[in-house]
C-alpha positions in Angstrom: 0.0 18.1 -40.8 0.2 14.3 -40.5 -2.8 12.1 -40.4 -2.3 11.3 -36.7 -2.2 15.0 -35.8 -5.4 15.7 -37.8 -7.1 12.7 -36.1 -6.1 14.0 -32.7 -7.4 17.5 -33.4 -10.7 16.1 -34.7 -11.2 13.7 -31.8 -14.1 14.8 -29.6 -13.3 15.5 -26.0 -16.3 13.9 -24.3 -17.2 14.1 -20.7 -20.0 12.7 -18.7 -22.3 15.2 -17.0 -22.0 13.5 -13.7 -20.5 15.5 -10.9 -16.9 14.9 -10.0 -16.1 12.9 -7.0 -15.6 14.6 -3.7 -12.0 15.0 -2.6 -9.5 17.3 -1.1 -8.4 20.6 -2.7 -6.8 20.4 -6.1 -3.5 21.5 -4.6 -3.3 18.2 -2.8 -4.9 15.8 -5.3 -5.0 17.6 -8.6 -5.8 14.5 -10.6 -9.3 14.3 -9.0 -10.5 17.1 -11.2 -8.5 17.1 -14.5 -8.8 20.3 -16.3 -8.3 18.7 -19.7 -8.9 15.2 -20.9 -5.4 14.6 -22.3 -3.1 11.8 -22.0 -1.1 12.1 -18.7 2.5 13.3 -19.3 5.6 12.6 -17.2 7.2 15.5 -15.4 9.3 17.7 -17.6 13.0 17.9 -16.9 14.3 21.3 -15.9 15.6 23.3 -18.8 13.3 21.6 -21.3 12.0 23.8 -24.1 8.3 24.9 -24.0 5.9 23.1 -26.1 5.0 24.5 -29.5 1.7 26.3 -29.1 0.6 24.9 -32.4 1.1 21.3 -31.3 -2.2 19.3 -31.2 -3.5 18.1 -27.8 -2.9 14.6 -26.8 -6.0 12.4 -27.3 -7.8 10.4 -24.7 -7.2 7.1 -26.6 -9.6 4.5 -27.6 -11.5 2.2 -25.3 -12.9 -0.8 -27.1 -15.9 -2.2 -25.2 -17.1 -5.7 -25.9 -19.2 -8.3 -24.1 -16.0 -10.0 -23.0 -14.5 -6.8 -21.5 -12.6 -3.7 -22.5 -9.3 -3.0 -24.2 -7.6 0.4 -24.1 -5.5 1.7 -26.9 -3.5 4.9 -26.3 -4.0 7.7 -28.9 -0.3 7.3 -29.8 -0.6 3.6 -30.6 -0.7 2.5 -34.2 -4.0 0.6 -33.7 -5.7 3.9 -32.7 -4.6 5.4 -36.0 -5.4 2.4 -38.2 -8.9 2.2 -36.6 -9.8 5.4 -38.3 -9.1 3.9 -41.7 -12.2 1.9 -42.6 -10.5 -1.0 -44.3 -8.2 -1.6 -41.4 -10.9 -1.0 -38.8 -13.0 -3.9 -40.0 -10.0 -6.1 -39.9 -9.1 -5.2 -36.4 -12.7 -5.8 -35.2 -12.7 -9.2 -36.8 -9.4 -10.0 -35.2 -10.8 -9.3 -31.7 -14.1 -11.1 -32.3 -13.1 -14.5 -30.8 -12.7 -14.3 -27.0 -9.5 -15.4 -25.4 -11.3 -18.0 -23.3 -12.9 -19.6 -26.4 -9.4 -19.8 -28.0 -7.9 -21.6 -25.1 -10.8 -23.9 -24.5 -10.9 -25.0 -28.1 -7.2 -25.4 -28.5 -5.2 -26.7 -25.5 -1.9 -26.1 -27.3 -2.5 -22.4 -28.0 0.8 -20.7 -28.5 -0.3 -17.7 -26.4 -0.4 -19.7 -23.3 2.1 -18.2 -20.9 4.1 -21.5 -20.3 7.2 -19.8 -19.0 5.6 -17.9 -16.1 2.6 -20.0 -15.4 3.5 -23.6 -16.2 0.4 -25.3 -14.9 1.0 -29.0 -15.3 -2.2 -29.8 -17.2 -5.4 -28.3 -18.5 -8.6 -29.1 -16.5 -12.0 -29.6 -18.0 -14.9 -27.4 -17.0 -16.2 -30.3 -14.9 -12.9 -30.7 -13.1 -12.8 -27.0 -12.4 -16.3 -27.0 -11.0 -15.7 -30.1 -8.9 -14.1 -28.2 -6.0 -17.0 -25.8 -5.5 -18.7 -26.8 -2.2 -22.4 -27.6 -2.1 -24.6 -24.5 -2.4 -25.5 -24.2 1.4 -21.8 -24.3 2.2 -20.8 -21.9 -0.6 -23.6 -19.5 0.5 -22.2 -19.4 4.1 -18.6 -18.9 2.8 -19.5 -16.1 0.4 -21.6 -14.4 3.1 -18.6 -14.7 5.4 -16.5 -12.9 2.9 -19.1 -10.2 2.0 -19.7 -9.4 5.7 -16.0 -9.5 6.7 -15.8 -5.7 6.8 -12.5 -6.0 4.8 -11.9 -3.0 2.6 -11.3 -5.2 -0.5 -14.9 -6.3 -0.5 -15.7 -2.9 -2.1 -14.4 -4.1 -5.5 -17.6 -6.2 -5.7 -21.0 -4.6 -5.9 -23.2 -6.6 -3.5 -26.5 -6.8 -5.5 -24.7 -7.3 -8.8 -22.5 -10.1 -7.5 -25.6 -11.7 -5.8 -27.3 -11.8 -9.2 -24.2 -13.2 -10.9 -23.9 -15.8 -8.1 -27.5 -16.9 -8.5 -27.1 -17.1 -12.3 -24.0 -19.3 -11.7 -26.0 -21.8 -9.6 -28.8 -21.9 -12.1 -26.4 -23.1 -14.9 -22.8 -23.7 -13.6 -21.6 -25.0 -17.0 -22.1 -21.6 -18.6 -19.9 -19.7 -16.2 -16.9 -17.9 -17.6 -13.5 -19.0 -16.4 -12.5 -15.6 -15.1 -15.7 -15.3 -13.0 -15.2 -18.9 -11.7 -11.6 -18.0 -10.7 -12.9 -14.9 -8.9 -15.4 -17.1 -7.0 -12.6 -19.5 -6.0 -10.5 -16.5 -4.7 -13.5 -15.4 -2.7 -13.7 -18.9 -1.2 -10.0 -18.8 -0.5 -10.2 -15.4 1.4 -13.3 -16.6 3.2 -11.4 -19.6 4.5 -8.6 -17.4 5.7 -11.2 -15.2 7.5 -12.6 -18.3 9.2 -9.1 -19.3 10.2 -8.5 -15.8 11.7 -11.3 -16.2 14.3 -11.0 -20.0 14.6 -14.5 -20.7 13.5 -15.1 -24.1 11.8 -16.3 -24.4 8.2 -19.3 -26.6 8.5 -19.7 -29.0 5.6 -16.1 -29.2 4.6 -13.5 -31.7 5.6 -9.9 -30.9 6.2 -8.0 -28.2 8.0 -7.9 -24.5 7.0 -4.6 -24.9 5.0 -5.8 -27.9 3.0 -9.1 -26.2 2.1 -7.4 -23.0 1.3 -4.9 -24.6 -1.0 -7.7 -26.5 -3.0 -9.5 -23.2 -3.7 -6.3 -21.4 -4.4 -5.1 -23.9 -7.0 -8.5 -24.0 -8.7 -8.5 -20.2 -8.9 -5.1 -20.4 -10.5 -6.2 -22.9 -13.1 -9.2 -20.8 -14.0 -7.1 -17.7 -14.5 -4.4 -19.4 -16.5 -6.8 -21.3 -18.7 -8.7 -18.1 -19.4 -5.5 -16.6 -20.8 -5.5 -13.8 -18.2 -2.7 -11.9 -19.9 -5.2 -10.7 -22.5 -7.9 -8.2 -21.5 -11.3 -9.7 -20.5 -14.2 -9.2 -18.1 -13.5 -10.2 -14.5 -9.8 -10.9 -15.1 -8.5 -7.8 -13.3 -10.8 -8.4 -10.3 -10.0 -12.1 -10.3 -6.2 -11.6 -10.4 -6.5 -8.9 -7.7 -8.5 -11.1 -5.3 -6.1 -14.0 -6.0 -3.2 -11.7 -5.1 -4.9 -10.7 -1.9 -5.4 -14.3 -1.1 -1.6 -14.8 -1.4 -1.1 -11.7 0.7 -3.4 -12.6 3.5 -2.4 -16.3 3.4 1.2 -15.6 4.5 2.6 -13.8 7.5 5.5 -12.9 5.3 5.4 -11.3 1.8 7.0 -13.5 -0.8 8.1 -12.5 -4.2 4.9 -14.0 -5.7 2.8 -11.1 -4.3 4.7 -8.2 -5.8 5.0 -10.0 -9.1 1.4 -10.9 -9.2 0.4 -7.4 -8.3 2.6 -6.0 -11.1 0.9 -8.3 -13.6 -2.5 -7.3 -12.3 -1.6 -3.6 -12.7 -0.4 -4.1 -16.3 -3.6 -5.9 -17.2 -5.7 -3.2 -15.6 -3.8 -0.6 -17.7 -4.3 -2.7 -20.8 -8.0 -2.5 -20.1 -7.9 1.2 -19.4 -8.5 1.3 -15.7 -5.8 4.1 -15.5 -8.0 6.5 -17.5 -11.0 8.0 -15.8 -14.2 6.5 -17.2 -16.0 9.8 -17.6 -13.9 10.3 -20.7 -15.5 7.2 -22.4 -19.2 7.3 -23.0 -19.3 3.6 -23.7 -18.5 2.9 -20.1 -21.6 3.0 -18.0 -21.8 5.0 -14.7 -21.9 1.8 -12.8 -19.0 0.1 -14.5 -16.9 3.3 -14.3 -17.4 3.6 -10.5 -16.5 0.0 -10.0 -13.3 0.4 -12.1 -12.4 3.4 -9.9 -12.7 1.3 -6.8 -10.5 -1.4 -8.2 -7.9 1.0 -9.4 -7.6 2.8 -6.1 -6.8 -0.6 -4.4 -4.2 -1.3 -7.0 -2.5 2.0 -6.4 -2.5 1.6 -2.6 -1.1 -2.0 -2.6 1.4 -1.0 -5.2 3.0 1.6 -3.0 2.9 -0.6 0.1 4.4 -3.7 -1.5 7.0 -1.7 -3.5 8.4 -0.2 -0.4 8.3 -3.6 1.3 10.5 -5.2 -1.4 12.6 -2.2 -2.0 11.8 -1.3 -5.6 10.1 1.8 -7.1 6.4 1.9 -7.6 4.9 0.3 -10.7 2.2 3.0 -11.0 3.6 6.6 -11.4 1.4 9.6 -10.8 1.7 10.9 -14.3 0.5 7.7 -15.8 -3.1 7.9 -14.7 -6.0 10.4 -14.3 -8.6 8.0 -12.7 -10.5 9.9 -10.0 -11.0 8.5 -6.5 -14.3 6.6 -6.1 -17.2 8.5 -4.7 -18.4 8.2 -1.2 -21.3 6.0 -2.1 -22.8 2.9 -0.7 -23.8 0.0 -3.0 -27.5 1.0 -2.5 -26.8 4.4 -4.1 -26.3 3.0 -7.6 -26.6 -0.2 -9.7 -26.1 -1.5 -13.2 -29.1 0.5 -14.4 -27.9 3.9 -13.1 -27.4 6.4 -15.9 -25.7 9.1 -13.8 -24.0 8.7 -10.4 -25.6 10.6 -7.5 -23.4 13.2 -5.8 -20.9 11.9 -3.4 -22.0 11.7 0.2 -20.0 13.8 2.8 -17.1 11.9 4.3 -18.8 12.2 7.7 -21.2 9.5 6.4 -19.3 6.2 6.5 -20.0 4.1 3.4 -18.3 1.3 1.5 -15.7 3.7 0.1 -15.1 6.2 3.0 -12.1 4.4 4.4 -10.4 3.8 1.1 -10.9 7.5 0.1 -9.4 8.6 3.4 -6.5 6.2 3.0 -5.9 7.2 -0.6 -5.2 10.8 0.3 -2.4 9.7 2.6 -1.2 7.0 0.2 -0.8 9.5 -2.7 1.6 11.5 -0.6 3.3 8.3 0.7 3.8 7.3 -3.0 5.5 10.7 -3.7 7.7 10.2 -0.6 8.7 6.7 -1.8 9.6 8.1 -5.2 11.9 10.6 -3.5 13.4 7.8 -1.5 14.2 5.7 -4.6 15.1 8.6 -6.8 18.7 8.9 -8.1 18.1 12.7 -8.3 19.1 14.6 -5.1 16.2 15.9 -3.1 16.4 19.4 -1.7 15.2 20.3 1.8 12.7 22.7 0.3 11.1 19.8 -1.6 11.1 17.8 1.6 9.3 20.5 3.5 6.8 21.0 0.6 5.9 17.3 0.7 5.7 17.5 4.5 3.2 20.3 4.1 1.1 18.2 1.7 1.2 15.2 4.0 0.0 17.3 6.9 -2.8 18.6 4.7 -3.8 15.1 3.7 -3.8 14.0 7.3 -6.0 16.9 8.3 -8.6 15.8 5.8 -9.0 12.4 7.5 -12.6 12.3 8.8 -13.0 12.5 12.6 -14.4 9.0 12.7 -11.0 7.7 11.5 -8.8 9.7 13.9 -7.0 7.6 16.4 -8.2 7.5 20.0 -7.3 5.4 23.0 -8.7 1.9 23.2 -10.6 2.7 26.4 -12.4 5.5 24.5 -13.4 3.1 21.7 -15.5 0.6 23.7 -18.6 1.0 21.6 -16.8 1.2 18.2 -16.8 -1.6 15.7 -13.5 -3.5 15.7 -12.9 -2.9 12.0 -13.1 0.8 12.6 -10.5 0.6 15.3 -8.2 -1.3 13.0 -8.8 1.2 10.2 -7.9 4.1 12.5 -4.6 2.3 13.4 -3.8 1.7 9.7 -4.4 5.3 8.8 -2.2 6.5 11.7 0.5 4.0 10.7 0.5 5.2 7.1 0.8 8.8 8.2 3.6 8.2 10.8 5.5 5.9 8.4 5.4 8.6 5.7 6.8 11.1 8.2 9.7 8.7 9.1 10.6 7.9 5.5 10.4 11.5 4.4 12.6 12.9 7.2 14.9 10.0 8.0 17.6 11.1 5.6 18.4 14.1 7.8 19.0 12.1 11.0 22.6 11.1 10.4 25.2 13.4 9.0 23.0 16.4 9.6 22.2 15.5 13.2 23.8 18.6 14.7 22.7 21.0 11.9 19.8 23.1 13.4 18.4 23.5 9.9 17.2 19.9 10.1 16.1 19.9 13.8 12.5 19.8 12.7 13.2 16.6 10.7 14.8 15.0 13.8 11.9 15.9 16.0 9.4 14.5 13.4 11.2 11.2 13.1 11.4 10.6 16.8 7.8 11.5 17.6 6.5 9.5 14.7 8.6 6.5 15.6 7.5 6.5 19.2 3.9 6.8 18.1 4.2 3.8 15.7 5.7 1.6 18.4 3.3 2.7 21.2 0.1 2.3 19.2 1.3 -1.1 17.9 1.9 -2.2 21.5 -1.6 -1.1 22.5 -3.1 -2.9 19.6 -1.1 -6.1 20.2 -2.4 -6.3 23.8 -6.0 -6.0 22.7 -5.8 -8.8 20.1 -4.6 -11.3 22.7 -7.1 -13.8 24.3 -9.4 -11.7 26.5 -8.6 -8.5 24.7 -11.3 -6.2 23.1 -10.2 -7.2 19.6 -9.3 -10.8 20.1 -11.9 -12.3 17.8 -11.3 -9.7 15.2 -7.5 -9.7 15.1 -6.0 -9.0 11.8 -3.0 -10.8 10.4 0.4 -9.3 11.2 2.5 -9.1 8.1 5.9 -8.2 7.0 4.9 -4.7 6.0 4.0 -4.0 9.6 7.3 -5.6 10.8 9.3 -3.4 8.5 7.5 -0.3 9.8 8.2 -1.3 13.4 11.9 -1.9 12.6 12.2 1.4 10.8 10.7 3.2 13.9 13.0 1.2 16.2 16.1 2.0 14.2 15.3 5.7 14.4 15.0 5.6 18.1 18.2 3.6 18.4 20.0 6.2 16.3 18.9 8.8 18.8 20.1 6.7 21.7 23.4 6.0 19.9 24.6 9.6 20.3 26.5 10.5 23.5 25.3 14.1 23.9 27.8 15.9 26.1 26.3 18.8 28.0 28.2 21.9 28.6 28.7 22.9 32.3 26.2 25.8 32.0 23.7 24.1 29.7 20.1 24.3 30.7 18.4 21.2 32.0 15.3 21.4 29.7 16.4 19.8 26.5 14.2 20.8 23.5 13.9 17.1 22.6 12.7 16.2 26.1 9.2 17.2 25.0 9.3 14.3 22.5 11.5 11.7 24.1 11.0 12.6 27.8 14.2 10.7 28.8 16.5 8.0 27.7 14.7 5.4 29.7 11.4 6.3 28.0 12.9 5.5 24.6 14.4 2.2 25.9 11.1 1.2 27.5 9.3 1.7 24.2 11.9 -0.4 22.4 11.8 -3.2 25.0 8.0 -3.4 24.7 8.3 -3.8 21.0 11.1 -6.3 21.4 8.9 -8.5 23.6 6.0 -8.3 21.1 8.2 -9.4 18.3 9.5 -12.3 20.4 5.9 -13.4 20.9 5.2 -13.2 17.2 8.4 -14.9 16.1 6.7 -18.3 16.3 4.3 -17.2 13.6 6.5 -15.6 11.0 10.0 -15.7 9.6 9.8 -11.9 9.2 8.9 -11.5 12.9 11.9 -13.7 13.8 14.1 -11.5 11.7 12.6 -8.4 13.2 13.2 -9.7 16.7 16.8 -10.6 15.9 17.4 -7.1 14.4 15.9 -5.3 17.4 17.9 -7.5 19.8 21.1 -6.3 18.1 19.9 -2.7 18.3 19.1 -3.0 22.0 22.4 -4.6 22.8 24.2 -1.7 21.1 22.3 1.2 22.7 22.0 -0.4 26.2 25.6 -1.6 26.3 27.3 1.7 25.9 29.6 0.1 23.4 30.6 3.3 21.7 30.9 7.0 22.3 30.1 9.5 19.7 31.0 13.1 20.7 28.9 15.6 18.9 30.6 18.2 16.7 30.9 21.6 18.3 28.8 24.3 16.8 28.9 28.1 17.1 25.1 28.5 16.8 23.9 31.0 19.5 21.5 29.9 22.2 18.1 31.2 23.0 15.4 30.4 25.5 12.7 28.0 24.5 10.0 26.7 26.8 8.4 23.3 26.7 5.0 24.8 25.7 6.7 26.6 22.8 8.3 23.4 21.6 5.0 21.6 22.0 3.3 24.1 19.7 6.1 23.6 17.3 5.4 19.9 16.9 1.8 20.6 16.0 2.7 23.3 13.5 3.8 23.1 9.9 7.6 23.2 9.2 9.0 26.6 10.0 11.3 28.5 7.7 14.9 27.7 8.1 15.8 30.9 10.0 13.1 30.2 12.6 15.4 27.5 14.1 17.8 30.2 15.3 15.2 31.1 17.9 15.4 27.7 19.5 17.6 26.7 22.4 20.2 25.1 20.3 22.8 24.8 23.1 20.9 21.9 24.6 19.9 19.9 21.6 22.9 17.6 22.1 22.8 17.4 25.9 22.7 13.9 27.4 19.2 12.6 28.3 20.2 10.0 30.8 23.3 7.9 31.4 23.5 4.7 29.4 22.4 1.6 31.1 24.3 -1.7 31.1 23.2 -4.7 29.1 20.6 -6.6 31.0 20.7 -10.4 31.2 17.2 -10.5 29.7 18.7 -9.5 26.3 20.3 -12.6 24.9 23.4 -12.6 22.8 22.8 -13.3 19.2 25.6 -15.9 18.8 25.2 -18.0 15.7 22.1 -16.2 14.4 20.5 -17.4 11.2 20.4 -13.7 10.3 24.1 -13.0 10.2 23.6 -10.2 7.7 21.8 -8.3 10.4 25.1 -7.7 12.1 25.5 -4.7 9.8 22.8 -3.0 11.9 25.2 -2.9 14.8 27.9 -1.4 12.6 25.4 1.3 11.4 24.7 2.2 15.0 28.4 2.5 15.6 28.5 5.4 13.2 25.0 6.7 13.0 26.2 10.0 11.4 27.0 8.0 8.3 24.0 5.7 8.2 23.1 4.5 4.7 19.3 4.2 4.5 19.5 2.3 1.2 21.7 -0.3 2.9 19.2 -0.4 5.7 16.4 -1.1 3.3 18.3 -3.9 1.6 19.1 -5.7 4.9 15.6 -5.4 6.3 13.7 -6.1 3.2 15.9 -9.2 2.7 15.6 -9.4 -1.0 17.6 -12.6 -1.2 14.6 -14.5 0.1 13.0 -14.1 -3.3 15.7 -16.3 -4.7 15.1 -19.1 -2.2 11.4 -19.6 -2.5 9.7 -23.0 -2.4 8.1 -23.5 -5.8 5.3 -25.3 -4.1 4.2 -22.0 -2.7 3.7 -20.4 -6.2 0.4 -20.9 -7.9 2.0 -20.5 -11.3 4.2 -23.6 -10.7 1.3 -25.9 -9.9 
């Protein structure tokens, strides 16, 4: 037996005696309660040989804890083996003794400086870095504005701990570490954006919002780069994450800097062991472990959303981590002196983490759906239905307080709660669309996939209708006007996906048989053709209103204009293939029950009224004058959308993603917008 194997067998499997965090059943989120503390393994390919029963278990790795931060070494890494040999262990510890910040501050020409990616023009002294911090009264108000913003990302900071660190900073600013100072500048950046959101002035600071924001943003970048952020260290993950969120909130359109920055942040977090649950490492305190869980869950969520936005697979794969979800605790429930975390509160009690826990359950399934969408391995319909079942299970676990309800039934609810309900609903409905959209085209007339068709249409309508309701309330005079959140390209892409699905449905010329019944099964979902067109026109007008704010909104408006011209103009006729599937009688109430039920077995669809699934809903309307011709559109590549609708049975969703995500914009970015080019 090799030394490494003996070492792994002898390595103690430690575990804290704190209770596991609350969560859904293990069938849904099995990682929340790991049975063993072994290194996560990727899925095994089919036909692989079983493991030798005599093989030693995988170790939990090593987490080196120092005053400057943590550094994780996997049990398979050579450092973890050498650390067990005394003469090497001492050498390794000496090598890590000097902090990265000290190295850079003492030697401005350090070879480890990432000059290729982050070519900051010059190093700034500590005095220069501190010079942009506003006077304390102004800083106090800005920090308070951030901490009380009700934004979910505030949860990565523990209120009382940050307050103590903030007071310590003002007592001796020269002693502040660069990563913490960079984090403070990112907080000031985000606070400026929150002031801008509601139009409130920043008393005590001269200049407009953009100018103030850019000053703080550049100072944060200098602090992060001069602290050598690519090497593990305290506050670096949180500082990079908050900087990334500043870039994300600052723009109405996602630029390439955001996904790349997020990817770097994730790699740094893994280097520091955030992807391993802290209960496996006694050196991590209960307080620090819980804060690491909070940060990791935000990284996972943003990774899935941004990856789908730019059309690339996720950086974080499920098999790579075993970090549990954070517990449903408020900041008052624990602090730096806490030895053991208290039990998680029930999700009926809203705390700092309730929303992120509820969203995570949906995001875990969305991540799986995105993996399937990007996979080169064909996905079976059985797999699709199994993921659909898990998605429905996750949605059923959303606490009642976060379930969507009409605006007029939410008059006494806090605005942030209304937005959070909308976000959770949007994640759920988007997941349904992405999961089932592959069955809309060539399998349109196959009754085996009728459930997928119904799911896509109902989910798409819900996305667009709720978006329209929310948009009306964030206008001047609306219930949510002073609390309106930024529209972003993630939302625009979601709306376009929903619109494309409805346009596909409208693109089919369903010819009814002479004896066909009048009650189409799909009528329960779509009501009639005019109903779908009205939903699309409403979204079209909203995107037109938003097009002055965002290039992505302009593109979305242009794309939807093309779609409406096609489906309203009757430019093509697609007769449905004839089928020999027998008919049956199905009432509207029966179909309504079907929409609220889990996916039925395949043979259950033979009981539906299949003779009417392809009947016409309403005759096509002519193109109205209110829909302008595209002409010389700056988005010429969007013309492919019209071609897709000409032959919806052969629609290529990967081509759709490429056109809508517009990856070429990454190659045409203004370097002035990238902090690593300043």
